[in-house]
C-alpha positions in Angstrom: 15.3 12.0 -1.4 14.3 8.4 -2.6 11.2 6.7 -3.3 11.1 5.0 0.2 12.0 8.2 2.3 9.5 10.0 0.5 7.0 7.4 1.7 7.9 8.1 5.4 8.1 11.2 5.0 4.8 12.1 3.8 3.3 9.3 6.8 5.0 11.7 9.1 3.4 14.4 7.9 0.1 13.1 7.9 -0.1 12.0 11.5 1.4 15.4 12.5 -1.7 17.3 10.8 -3.8 14.7 12.5 -2.2 16.0 16.1 -2.7 19.7 15.2 -6.1 19.2 13.7 -7.3 17.0 17.1 -5.8 20.5 18.9 -8.4 22.8 16.6 -11.2 20.2 16.4 -11.9 21.0 20.3 -13.5 24.2 19.4 -15.7 23.4 16.6 -19.4 23.1 16.6 -20.0 19.1 17.3 -23.7 19.6 17.6 -24.2 17.5 15.0 -25.3 13.8 15.9 -23.7 12.1 12.6 -20.1 10.6 13.3 -17.4 11.2 10.1 -17.9 8.0 8.9 -21.9 8.8 8.5 -21.9 11.9 7.5 -19.2 12.1 5.1 -19.8 9.5 2.5 -17.7 10.1 -1.0 -20.8 11.9 -2.2 -20.9 14.4 1.0 -18.9 17.8 0.4 -16.9 19.3 3.0 -18.1 22.8 4.7 -16.2 25.9 4.1 -12.6 25.7 5.6 -13.2 22.2 6.3 -10.1 19.8 5.1 -10.3 15.9 4.6 -6.8 14.3 4.2 -6.7 10.5 3.1 -3.9 8.3 2.9 -4.9 5.0 0.9 -2.2 1.9 0.5 -3.4 -1.2 -1.6 -1.6 -4.1 -2.8 -2.6 -6.3 -5.8 -1.1 -9.2 -6.5 -1.5 -12.0 -8.7 -0.5 -15.4 -10.0 -3.2 -15.3 -12.5 -4.4 -13.6 -15.6 -7.0 -13.9 -18.3 -5.6 -14.9 -22.2 -6.7 -12.8 -24.7 -9.9 -14.1 -24.1 -11.2 -15.1 -20.7 -9.6 -18.3 -20.2 -7.5 -17.8 -16.5 -3.7 -19.3 -17.2 -0.9 -19.0 -14.8 1.6 -16.6 -14.4 4.7 -15.5 -12.3 3.7 -13.6 -9.0 3.4 -10.0 -10.3 2.7 -7.2 -7.3 1.7 -3.9 -7.3 1.7 -1.5 -4.3 -0.4 2.1 -4.9 -0.1 5.0 -2.4 -2.8 7.7 -2.9 -2.5 10.6 -0.9 -5.8 13.3 -1.1 -5.8 16.3 0.5 -9.6 18.3 -0.5 -11.3 21.6 1.6 -14.2 23.3 1.0 -14.1 26.6 -0.6 -18.2 27.5 -0.8 -20.4 29.0 1.5 -23.0 26.7 0.7 -20.8 23.5 0.6 -21.5 23.0 -3.1 -17.3 23.3 -3.9 -14.1 21.4 -2.7 -10.8 21.5 -4.5 -7.9 19.5 -3.8 -4.7 17.7 -5.0 -4.2 13.8 -5.2 -0.6 12.2 -5.6 0.1 8.7 -6.3 3.8 6.9 -5.6 3.7 3.2 -6.8 6.3 0.4 -6.2 6.3 -3.2 -8.2 7.2 -6.3 -8.8 7.6 -9.1 -11.2 9.1 -12.3 -12.3 7.7 -14.4 -9.4 9.0 -12.0 -6.5 7.0 -12.3 -3.2 4.7 -9.7 -2.4 5.7 -8.2 0.4 8.9 -7.3 -1.9 7.1 -4.2 -3.0 8.3 -2.5 0.5 12.1 -2.4 -1.5 11.1 -0.1 -3.6 13.5 -1.1 -6.1 14.3 0.2 -9.4 16.2 -3.3 -11.3 15.4 -5.8 -13.6 12.3 -6.7 -12.0 11.3 -4.1 -9.9 10.6 -0.5 -10.5 8.9 2.2 -7.7 8.6 6.1 -7.9 6.2 8.8 -7.9 4.1 8.7 -10.7 1.0 11.2 -10.9 -0.3 14.1 -9.4 -3.7 15.5 -9.8 -5.7 18.4 -9.3 -9.1 17.9 -8.7 -12.6 19.4 -8.0 -15.6 18.2 -6.1 -19.1 19.5 -6.9 -22.8 19.2 -5.7 -24.4 20.2 -8.9 -28.0 20.1 -7.2 -28.7 22.1 -4.6 -31.6 20.0 -3.3 -29.9 17.0 -3.4 -26.9 16.8 -1.1 -26.3 13.1 -2.0 -25.3 13.4 -5.4 -22.2 15.0 -6.4 -18.9 14.3 -8.7 -15.1 14.8 -8.4 -13.2 15.6 -11.6 -9.6 14.9 -12.0 -6.6 15.2 -14.2 -3.9 12.5 -13.6 -0.5 14.1 -15.0 2.1 11.4 -15.6 5.6 12.8 -14.1 7.6 9.6 -13.6 10.5 9.3 -16.3 10.2 7.2 -19.3 12.6 4.1 -19.4 13.3 1.6 -21.9 12.8 -1.8 -22.0 12.2 -1.7 -18.1 9.6 -3.1 -16.1 6.1 -1.6 -16.0 5.5 0.9 -13.5 1.8 3.3 -14.5 0.3 4.4 -17.3 2.1 6.7 -19.7 -1.2 8.9 -20.2 -2.5 12.2 -19.3 -5.8 10.8 -17.7 -8.8 12.7 -17.2 -11.8 11.0 -14.6 -14.9 12.3 -13.7 -16.6 10.2 -11.0 -19.9 10.5 -10.4 -21.6 9.4 -6.7 -24.6 9.0 -5.0 -25.9 7.2 -1.5 -29.2 6.7 0.4 -29.1 6.1 3.9 -32.4 3.8 5.2 -33.5 1.3 8.0 -33.1 4.2 10.6 -30.0 4.7 9.6 -28.8 1.2 10.0 -28.1 0.6 6.0 -26.5 2.8 3.2 -26.4 2.1 -0.4 -24.1 4.0 -2.3 -23.4 3.8 -5.9 -20.4 4.8 -7.8 -19.9 5.3 -12.0 -16.8 6.7 -13.4 -15.5 8.6 -16.8 -12.0 8.2 -17.5 -10.7 9.2 -20.8 -6.2 8.2 -21.3 -4.9 10.5 -23.9 -1.9 10.3 -25.5 0.1 8.4 -28.7 -0.9 5.2 -29.5 1.6 1.9 -28.3 2.3 1.8 -32.1 3.7 5.3 -32.7 5.9 5.1 -29.4 9.5 4.9 -30.2 11.1 1.2 -28.8 14.4 2.5 -28.5 13.6 5.0 -25.6 10.3 4.4 -24.4 8.5 2.0 -22.3 5.9 0.5 -25.1 3.7 -1.5 -22.4 2.9 1.7 -20.3 1.0 3.0 -23.5 -1.7 -0.1 -23.4 -4.3 2.4 -22.1 -4.2 5.5 -24.3 -6.8 6.6 -26.4 -9.5 4.9 -24.4 -12.5 5.4 -22.0 -12.3 3.8 -18.7 -15.6 2.6 -17.2 -16.0 1.4 -13.5 -19.3 0.9 -12.1 -19.9 -0.1 -8.4 -22.1 -0.9 -5.7 -21.4 -1.0 -2.3 -24.2 -1.9 0.7 -22.9 -0.9 4.2 -24.4 -1.6 7.3 -23.6 0.3 10.9 -23.9 -1.9 13.5 -22.7 1.5 15.7 -22.2 5.1 15.1 -18.6 4.6 14.9 -18.1 1.6 12.3 -19.4 -0.1 9.4 -19.0 -2.9 7.3 -19.6 -3.8 4.0 -19.8 -5.6 0.6 -19.5 -4.1 -2.7 -19.0 -5.4 -6.8 -17.9 -3.6 -9.3 -17.3 -3.9 -13.1 -15.1 -2.2 -15.2 -14.3 -1.8 -18.9 -11.7 -0.5 -20.7 -12.9 0.7 -24.2 -10.9 1.1 -27.2 -11.1 4.5 -28.9 -7.8 3.9 -31.6 -5.4 1.9 -29.6 -6.6 -1.5 -30.5 -6.8 -2.6 -26.7 -9.9 -3.2 -24.4 -10.6 -5.3 -21.2 -13.1 -5.7 -19.0 -13.6 -7.0 -15.0 -15.9 -8.1 -12.8 -15.0 -8.2 -9.1 -16.3 -7.9 -5.0 -15.0 -7.3 -2.2 -15.5 -6.5 1.4 -14.6 -3.7 3.9 -14.3 -2.2 7.0 -14.4 1.2 8.7 -14.0 2.6 12.4 -13.5 6.5 13.8 -10.9 6.4 15.8 -11.3 9.7 17.2 -13.2 13.3 16.8 -10.6 13.2 13.4 -9.4 10.0 12.4 -11.1 7.2 10.7 -9.1 4.4 9.7 -10.6 1.6 6.5 -9.6 -2.1 5.7 -10.8 -3.8 2.8 -10.2 -6.9 0.5 -11.3 -7.4 -3.4 -11.1 -10.5 -5.7 -11.4 -10.3 -9.4 -13.4 -13.2 -10.2 -13.4 -12.8 -14.5 -11.9 -10.7 -16.9 -11.1 -10.4 -20.9 -8.3 -9.6 -22.8 -5.4 -9.8 -20.4 -7.0 -8.9 -17.1 -5.4 -9.9 -14.0 -7.1 -12.5 -11.7 -5.8 -11.1 -8.3 -6.3 -9.9 -5.4 -6.1 -6.2 -3.4 -5.7 -6.0 0.0 -6.1 -1.7 0.8 -5.5 0.0 4.3 -6.0 3.7 4.7 -6.3 6.7 7.0 -8.5 9.3 6.7 -8.6 12.9 8.5 -11.8 15.3 8.5 -10.9 18.6 10.5 
């Protein structure tokens, strides 16, 4: 099965899951007044036996990046499509442990191709696509009395083949990432402040140690580095079924032995809407406003579907 067919199959299976979930949800306890988008922020964990499936798609496209410093330079358009599918379930009676699985499909184009050409899922001199990573994952609420603080720890394993002189597809390192979440609701439940801090370590050999004859050296740029993004979101709930938010993010790629580091700042806006008792939809836009050391200065357009049942 090629990547395009795999992507469409996953999309179809997700909607089948939504249909069954809606049928089952009619028999569940509906005593809670909060809607899913109000209750199940990234900080909150699932009840035992509950499922959370998220199908998130983003397109990052750029015609600018920085040089080795912070000066913007123009480049032919490059576009990166990422589909991230997350599946989690609650396993503890006290709602403090969830386990799950993540996998990612990517498609990239280079050399000035149109942004929507990533949906051709080609593999040639200027394009590359494939199922790139899988990740077992665990969510934990470490403190019994602080239900709005949690962390998620995942180990991303690269499963795509190494190709010499091929366009960039994804990082070639095993990536261990732990995300810390905290949110605070205020203003009669109309406002919410959400914060996130990530600690991600990229394992793997140095770029200088890779064999240029049988490997894509450029995919090893992040090996032996610490990825540290920090984010703040301010959300407003005009109704129980909808929210709008603004956010800012500061990210650092800290060199730990591969002689390469970066940092960037982005700002964004987004919205979520609860379509049914099970299904939520989310759309967002982010813009990189500054960076350092060959950091892209493009835009990210994202849309996601989430089922909670």
